[in-house]
N, C-alpha and C positions, 0 to 999 in steps of 0.2 A: 515350427521355428526352424527345423533343418532346412525347409525351403527356402525361407528367407536369408538364412545364412549362405546357402549356396548361390541364391541369386545375387546377394551383394558381393560375393567373391568374383562371380562370374562379371558382375557389372564393373567392378574395380580393376579387373583383368583386362576388360575390353577398353577402358579408359586409358590404361597404362600402354597397350598394345597399339593404340590409336597413334601416339605420338612415336612410335618405333617404325616408320615407314621410312623408304628410301627418299632421301632429300634431292637426289639429282634425277632427272628425267633422262630417258634415251637421248634426245637431242643435245642436252648439257653433256652427257659423257662423249658424244660424238664430237662436240665442239672442243672439248678437254684434250681428246686425243689428235684433233687436227692442231691445236696450238703446239703440243708436244712435237709432232712431226715436222711443222714449220720451224721450230726452234732447232731441231736435229739438223735438218737441211741446211740451214744458216750456218751452223756450226761446222759442218763437214768439210768446209775449205780450211778452217784453222786446223783441223785435225790432220788433214792431208798434208799440209805443209809441215806439221810437226813429226809425222811419220818420216818425210823425207828430209827433215832437219834443213828445209830451205828458207825457214824464218826464225827469227830469234826468238825464244821462248820468253814469254813474260806473263804477268798477272792480268794484264789488261786485255779487254776484248771490246771491239766495237758494238757487239751485240747485246740486246737486252738479256740479262741474266737475272734468275730469281734469287 
């Protein structure tokens, strides 16, 4: 009886843990970081103008923001 109980507990733990894997692959993570870096590079011009106050501050930007 104890063996069946232990076996059922282990089987249920294996089923639950099977869905707890990482959802993103290394390639997906790399692609995400590339998108973030691209967005940062496009935004640096606006930041530079804001630092030197050479551009009027506004709420709108020509870049895609999330």
